[in-house]
Structure formats: structure tokens, C-alpha cells
Steps between C-alpha positions, in 0.01 A plus 500: 500500500719596797336237722532236240870580457557493874332164535715359224814622660403362839434160339843506340663598827332211672659252256847663540483475881534123481829533310618782732436289812712212363855435626802625308673268256759274666779571259776324710290188538426500126867529415578216754253267328617589147869480573528219758183304431388518864342746747761510782392846612130407539328303774509122469121481553463617139565138388152408637318736255743484210365319187595138467684383192275344232516119505594310190251317278652167604472575872307207659321728746386725222378201292308365802334834572414544135354150461300550814363830368406342168330211676289737712413702189403187303276384779337844535461533115326156472264601785416828320435313171259268684323797653479677162341195346254457780398866493460491122753777432717275288368505139411172348737556208801560727751218552764459769822405316731456798555589866865491609783711644251728667336598171183397315463504122135536384339605174273403209649286222526699179459841681736577785721360777569681824743424780368594853645496843401631845587827653254724326237726669249307715163459332233751603182351646179550294279797614202421716182428317208730566186321606171597341216649716728664756349839593515781751307298760780249514760778531316645805479165683814355365695553820280271703514229233877506487525482874258202518615271220752675284252544203454275195878456436535213745416239236735653229840337423788705633743637243800271435812592698774674298775269367794455731755567227307768315277503196572410138793678332560475116856418417471484126240475220558329161273496203417164347276654243659556159456511128599291204794627288482397134783323345750702299710314244724800433597522870506121547230524763240233556150567624497518878305644798644812674379600852424866564801664667465727813752762603633526856284806564188324377574198715547728807177689444303184435648341815414799713142513361457126563650519852270791591188329359572183686513698822201713412691827464565751223846460336773755572628737231600486218209261452169679454269494804233232497188466709489163654169413660425208736829475677785264407448314172771238546615316193198635311661839503816358349296318235307815417819708437686232299203368315398852392844587366526170318162563326607851406820380344312226312241752377774733373664209321165413334477854381851491347449163338164595355665773299768261364249226423259721300777689315560394141797268478494449877545183702148364442465266201142405546344744254364845528343615823319812619568630856322766689397616844270304729350612831568875501439703813132556446445139390697369796302715737176357366641145515608544866147608593348185355445206724444138421324237713738216569235272640635483859289605795624590847264576789209502263644768280636463145866597476617725221837529330652739253491390136829344406702696243399850607806707433709610204643294219531433132294313244651322196306375203651238266414322181431837337357472150777584250714743700875516562786723563457868598429633846340803658531607864247664725486568879406233754596430851562179693605506871559870469737454202435613139416212274534523123172423332602348173279446199608336178426751229556322165243301304121512553496703819127564466432125512708474813312786666170341411613161638628655818172698542292190441714288735559220247878495549664304784706704743714480810461727797754574773370699795694634805335518841696667778554327827284591799677530839193359680484190272819299469359298208419807290698643211572311182562529121226291346517371144208357313393430148156581364405294196169549306329164462219604268387806306161633411333410169594837346861461610502830684496386856607225734248263650737296726826592669721251684753619757823311580724583795855506379810435714718800573841445654652780703829310504548534127267760358458426129208660319579293190421189697176653632401578138596151392277354779217723382551378142496136626174561685341653185638221280357232737157666490506515120628139458215372725252637243704358219506155661118509530455570135782273385393201713247340256750514212768345713266216604409434136871471407590299816735776615534554871479865605569634853584840635834513680557815708877485519604331177840555354589504126690174434682687218573847650742584217207519259319751723179507294300679769764738643525323839826322435570251768276668761192337645166599350151349472449279199252251355695177466383304197595132523490402136615136512510213744882523498471830689577752228352832620463858371425808705226754409584823680434869487772722361668711764498816287150498360300217654437327165490118480827325440588137436837405645707199401381438148852536362601200704261265323484651153689724259561866570274601213214301646564645839495857365166435323345356815627795710356753248166315480457482879607864547266641231212250497478436876286215629333404176830469321652296789199271495569430130872445562448213746498217234816626332677539833399150610626355177825688522549371853428135398754536214758633733440226756527241225830647377644502847388142562663395176822675588502337846489165331814584301340619174598841365216715373474794262450823709249660260317266260273783379799678352509241222286560188287252315297334777170344389200714603751745649521294818841419633560191716481526882852352515758457236773258591831517318624174354887488514689595310336839498658601166267248327198719572289206618257548784226301683198729548233441758168654396245541780146602410186553701136535410453771234866554438665449159756225467855559386550139381540417134181500296368168397498433128167592350493194281542269796225673689259464207576133456457440873168686492379282209598179679403581853222748452430852608588435870855398409542797272380740768743346755785531249432869436470567870827317570682725256351814637359560846484260793169324513509417873502734795844378618820586317676273257861485394661414168865433421649595165844492343586847381773589256584870516836580334660833475526656158782711630692477831378855586130417437252332725401143422196453276273202513550281197300189592297358783442122527280350772652256745352206682361574847801342668741701281698196394437527123305693238130438484417214269370606160195271531406659831531847340274398214250366747474835671727445802734786589689348791320701770475378856343657812692775662434419859855533635841641406670161574338318214580777248854544627563127476373500145716797406811333647430179309447699178827690544693181551339320206537791255869567577594321173273735304681802648836347425392435136372853472834642617708286264278565195484870570880507510523319172242717326685814606813374313318361197585136562281222378390244758276206565321474833272198442753233575486287808775311686477134602385596846233732370692826545468770242788592267558820311736427214679745272804508276797735503744515207873505566596738221411819321368343183144420406298219646610167363831631383666448844444250777250577771479394861175354643402660821242358742355652810324238720230654717468314829286735708600509861812291416639785285610484134767307313693643198645250250705613200563223248664480162800710586775370257838411641736749338842375387666716763313346790719274704239392751324619817688677775493479873550259779295187453504519126174445313187517707628755748241757623556872444328806636256696277272799515239541785629199692499261206728198482644415162668203346663429163548172314665412168308246301536359161239734364670801652519686819197507740465768772237461772422752777246447785345805660301506826153634517499881495367805328819538292573137419325487155668825395838370622458184295427697183792729561743215568389330180599812313840503681570140420416541127707813469794336677501193273458716194826672597679176589412365156690779334826415673681299224773252583753683282481789745673283757229515761310246704176530699376325812125517537295593801115533512493875471865580418817358336872523580707585192876415487752643252880513522509481875209739543174410673180700509140413596241621250136548613211735464518811720193725561137479398383338184407824335803714587768243590737290298784245513812597691828341581660482840871418516589206724879570529723799513635462144146544363399802708632759257286374214181460694323811378579441135399134524168592667419741220594230232282244680207746511508557123582137427844554337706190577816628328500821700436297816817287449702797391407695814668233726798443265569874474482531877771244543729683261 
């Protein structure tokens, strides 16, 4: 102990001698510098060794020196990059992003980016290779050999000279690998990718490790020591360090996301999954020992490589039979990190266990392989889907298994997307088998079927298969020549068959029934649904073609009750005005389908059979039922479907066949002879043209139905069999002008002339000229035109037989109703004017739909205000003297009290 203590003291004394031998502090000189800013007491030669002042950044000399330094560095860096590429030390995945300002930015897209410069330690040369067969004999005579020829090293390439400006030096490292962050509506955050952050300490340690590996040395503390064999690794050493840390971060993210995905109520909405460990330590060790022949031969020997995927990872089964919700955790490791093994625990767990054991469920596997410092291309996170293609006859095992390599992005790690890709692969495999079995049925129905790997639901809001607007494999069924298509897909949650887009061509009820049948019945049910789907698509195309030509169609003809044979028309065009409940139905039938047209009279069929024989009778029965030919036929019919109540759906009251061109009803003789007006359904254009012609020709029928329905609802008697001189139809009815019984008081004759596309005309005749009437009012006198309801133009004339009011209405849905309402207004107005006696001191000037009443300097216009059912006559004062009695006069006019009407204005003046 004494000797050790003495040695320590001597060592300490040796260090103190350096300080003791130094000169004393120059206190006066220090004070001179601090106080005066100069060293007047020191030798002037000190200026030669004194530090020079730091030049400014804008100093031209400094800029020139710096630019020259950067230029030399850039030239040297480019030369080193070329050397790295020629020697093969630059990994193939590495990219050079830029070389400028004396720095080089390299990296791998989606993993990392590193900024390098020169000035690091010079690279160490590789160790000499030991030659085989060198023994003791060579060692004894080695001296003579070296003297003679220098040995066998004369032909070897000399090691490259060290760089003039030093080796590689890492300035900074940035991670480009990251993870997907889900959207959060509460925080107002959209889904985005977030790169993995690195602290300053981590960047420093990674930089020192990479710098040391590129030079072939072990990194300095605090980084752990590493054994670097083979000398300097160059850029391969940088890639090994950064690539390894990027994979580790991605593996840890996969672990964290796997827990969230499998947890009940988590971020995965693709159905229940089961997750557990894959490639444990023992299993990985066995996998690493296996070798696989890659078919390449070098120097006559077959090369071997390690089986891809040897490492640790996770395995996820999906499309579990009837499970959802709860989770259970068990231990597992991936990249040295604990992974939660999650198993859905509700439902038939025994069935899931059996399916997993038998391998009949599709699954996704993610395996992590660490990078090897001797192989720059090693290290990866591999994702693949394993889909069973066939099972054994007893259903307890798998005969075929298809493997799909799935993309895995380190730039945005998203295990949900990997799972979705696995589900897409499984769905494509299943749909290929479905297409093989469904092909003959599609050919029989003339339906085109093709598998599209990246189809998108044209109606993502419906989301029948759980994919929304995302791409997924689908069988595209082209149902019609117009291009109407449906998609047959596999549900994202359970893998069952789904039919997407039915709601766009048919009712929601029909779409729900098709979806249920395909989901439960599978391929046989889908095969039986093809005729109904094709018919629904044809009907939808026919309706759209009719609407494109300017004809409005009923959105759901099947909602009406009372169709013959329970078959609704393919298209039901609305004949304006719509309130008449008149439609033009286009019935399309094919071979073996029932017809929805009106049944032919049995008596006519029997007579036709007696006259023309059995062949004619058979053709007649066939025409009324199914289509006899292979091609489709179309029939037009005039349908009357009124509403019993405004809140009820229309019900079919009658169906009358139309001629093939739709211009008129089918002639009675042709109906008796067995014709039903059918024509070949070979194109939409012919049917649409016939529908348009029928709608135009039957407009008068709809107008008549509107007028007669209005009259029936009010208990008015009418005649609708009259014809005008030009062939137009007239609906005539009478309206009495008083409160007495019919015949006791005069009645006005009302006529509604139905002119189809030219509108309607209302004429009210027989209005007696009351004694108080002084004439017609307005500029222009008699014959002046006045505005009426719904754009109508009215006129009034005083004839010998009485007053005549005529109003013309343009074509429109509300024109017939407006004509009926104005007829009521005219009759009610003239009934009140007739009660104004001359002794009351009043006079009236008539207008088509109103009258101006004058009394003792007061003027007021009387007309009907409001609807027919809840309105009434009202008076509007036309001068200031009459304004005070306006309310009382309006009430008197509403109840028909002429005395109170006059008194209201006379009292207002007093």
C-alpha cells in the first residue's frame, strides 16, 4: 500500500510541476489591456501572434474562401460517391438527393435521410486475406521468396489512398419512416402521416455509430461497442444503422397498432379478427437453419439463401365465423417488443378454434427480419396474405393455399391498410371461384360478367359491402346494352357475397331482398336473381331514356295496387296534368314472363277461335300471357290510377291498350281479333318515341280526368261527352246563382274546353245582367284582357243574353284546376252582384273575376280571396274614404248581405 501511495503522489507532483514552472501572472499588463484597450507595456512583437479579429459574414474574402472550400468538398464528395458505387458499398436502395455547399444528402425514400460531409476518420483498409495451403514449409523459405519476387502480392490491387479531406462524417439523420394517425372529429384532426421523431441524443448516437461504421471502427461512448469486420463499410455502414432503426420503429408501431385494431370498438371496422404470435424464438431458429434452392449456379455449385420471413411477427385471421367484440391478451414478442396477442372471445369460439386449426380461414402475416451488417439488402418487414383455395371433402383440412405478397409502407405504417389488402386478396380469390360457377348463368341471360381487381362502388353512400368508396375486387355484371352495371363483392366484415348498386335501379325493398338472398343463399341464390336484376336494369334504363326525352315517369310503379297478373309496367309515364291520375304504361315481357297488360275479353277470344281456328286462339292466349318469341315485346296501355285520398297511394282503376305508335287507343275490332298492340322490343328509341306520342295524344284525357274529379268532389253534375266545332272535348256543368233549389233560381252554364297542349279555356255563360250593373270597367272598355289564375288571360263581354266571361289558360299541371276554381269565383261574384238592388244607391262595374262597386262617393273592388274551400268574397277599398269600412264590407260580402255591405261604407263616412 505504501508503494502505491508513493507512486500516486509522484504522479500528482509531476502534473503540478508544469504549473509551477510557468511564469507569474502579468497583473500590470492585464490591467493595461482591460483599462486602456492596448498593451503598451508589452513587446510590439506580440501583434504577430495575437488572434486576428473574426471577419464578418459579408466579407468578400471570407465568402471566396468558403466557396472555394465548398467547391473542393463537392468535387471530393462526388468522387467518393462514384468510388462507393464502383466498389459496391452503396446499397441499391440508397438515393443521392443532393450534393451542394460541401454536404451530401443521401437516404432511402420512406425510411431515412442523412446529411454527410467530409472530415471524419479515414477509412481503415480491409485486413489481408489468408491464402489456403500456406504451411510451415513456406514460412521457412519465405525469406528467399520475398527477396526474389516479393511473394504473391505483386498482382493484388493496392489499397485506395486515404481521402485528402478525410472520411465520411454524419452531420444529421432524419427519419422518413412514420405511421398513420387516425382522424379525430372531436379534435378537428384529419387523418395524416406522422414521421417518427428522434431526440438530439439519439441523432448524435446514431451519427457516431454511422460515422464509425463507415470508417470501419467501433463507435465511441456512449454508443455501445460494435465489432466491425472487413474494414471500412462506406455508405453500407450508414445504411445498416439507419435502416435497422427504421425497421425497429416500424415493428414497434405494428405492435401498438395490432392491439388497437383487435380491441373491441377499435379503429378496425372490417369485422372480428384473431391475432397471435408468429415465428417465436424456437420457430425462428428452425426457419433460419432452412435453406432454399434459388436455381442459380456459380462455379458449378448451387447457391443457397435463407428462407424469407425468418424472424418474429404476428398473424391475423379474419372473416371469423360469428365472432365479435371482446378481447383477451397473451404474451408475444416482435422485434424484441411485447406484442398483445388478441383473440375475440364472444360467439362460437370453438368453431373459430377448429377453423384456425384446420387452416380454412384466410390470414395476414407480418414478419420482421433484422438487418445484416454484411448484406446491405437484408432486413425487412414482410407482409403477405395466405388464402385457402380449396378444402378437403370432410371440411377439416385445406387442400390448396395461395400466398399473396402485400405492400408494406414504412413511410406510413398502417396495419389497417395491410389487413384491408389481405381482405382484398381473399375476396379476389373467392370471387374468381364465384365467377367460374356464375358464368354459364350469365351467358344464358346475356349478362356480361368480368372480375375487376380495383373496382369502386359507384354509390358509396349505400355501402352494402362495408368498403365505402375504397377500391376492392368485384364482379361487374353488365345487365343491359346501355351499360347499367351491378357489382358482386365480398363483404369486408364476413366475406359473404354482396350485390352493390341494386338500390339505384330498383326500390329499396327489392334491393334489401336481393342483398339478403345473396348473403344467405350464396351462388345458387345469385344465379336465380339474374333474370330479376336484368329486368330491373332494363326498366331503369327505359325510365331514364323516357325522362331524357322530356317525359316524366313514376318513380315506383310497383307501389300501385291492382296490376293485372301482379306485373307492373317497366315504365309508367305521367300524362300532365298529374292530378288527373292518367299514365302511359310500357309493359315489356320476355319468354316465360307474365304480361301486365289488360286481359283480353274471353268472349272475343272464343269468337276469334271459332272463326280462325285453334291456331288463332292459341296465339291470342299467348299474347295475353307470356311472350311467344325469344325476343322481348313491348305493349303500351293507358292507365287510370286515381287517389282515393290525397294521403293514399294511387290504385289502378283501369288499363286500356294503346296502338303500337301510342297515338290512340287500340281499335275495338283489333282487340276482338286478338291483337294487343305489342311490337318487338329491340331498342329503347322505338319504345320511348311511342311513349312520348302517347303522352301527347292522351293529354286531353288527363285534363278531363282532372276536371271531372274536381266536379265530383263538390257534387256538381256535368256532361263530358260534348265536342266543340274543332273536335275538342268540352266538360259542361251548371252553377246556380242563389241559395234556393234547382230551377227556382237562375243558373250559369260553365264550359271547360280541353285543348291538350294548347291548354284549357273556361267560358261562363248565362250570367244575368243585374240592375245595378253599369257596364264593364277598365281601359279599352269591353273586350279588354285581364289576368287570371295560373297565367290565365280573361275577358268579359256583355251580350243580349247576359254576361259572358272567358278565360284562356296555358298548358300546365294546374290549368284545369285553375279553370274550375275561377268558374266558382265568377259564379259567386255575380251571385253577390245580383243582390245589390238599385234602391240601395249602388252601381257595379264588371271585370272578369271581380267587380268595382260605387256608393255615395265610395269605391271598393270585390273579388274572391283565398282557396275555393276556405276562401270567400272580400272588399278592398279604392279610396281613403272607404278604408275605414273595408273589414265590415268584406264580412258582409262573404256572407252575401248586400244591405250590410252598403251600410259598412256609409257608416264609415259618417
